[in-house]
Every structure is written in C-alpha cells, then in structure tokens.
N, C-alpha and C positions, 0 to 999 in steps of 0.2 A: 376773542380778543383781537384777532386780525381785522375783523369788520369795524370794531370801535377805533382802531388806529387809523384806518382809512377814512372813517367818518370825521375824526379829528383833523386829519390832514386836509380834507376837502373843505370842512367848515372854516378852518383857519385861513386857508387860501381865499375862500369866498369873503370872509370878513375883511381881509386886507384889501381885496379888490373893491369891496363896497366902500371902503374908506376914501377911495379916490372920488367917489360920486357924492359923498356927504362931508364936506369940509368942516362942518360944525362938530361932528362926532369923530373926526379923523384920528385923534390921539387914542380915544377909547377903543375904537374899532381895531386899530393897529395893535394895541396892547393885548386885547382879547384874542385877536387872530394869531398873533405870534405865540401866545401861551398855548392855544389849541394846537398850533402847528408843532411846537416843541413837544407837547404831550403826545401827539400822534407819532412823532419820530421815536420817542422813548418807548411807547408801547410796541411799535414795530420792531425796534431793536431788541426788546425783551422777547418778542414772539419768534424772531427768526431762528435762534438756536433750537427752539422746540420743533420747528418744521423740518429740520434736517434729519 
C-alpha cells in the first residue's frame, strides 16, 4: 500500500507538470493529476499509523 501511495503521488505530480507542456489538455491533466495526488496522500495517511 505504501508503494501505491508513492506511485499515485509521483504520477499526480508528473501529470500536473505535463499540463504545463500541453496547453490543449491542461485542464484534463491537472484534474487527473490532482486526483491522483490526493489519492496518494489519502493512502499514505492511512498507511502511516500501520507503520508505527
């Protein structure tokens, strides 16, 4: 689960960064990237208490 949260964080950040290079798809990429980023944060937040 930790790996999937890190993958979501990295993929979300990558999509938002790619939106700067593709203005035609900017809104779609930012929405998908933000969703993945927030999903990664939620997964990471759920995983942290289990690691203690």
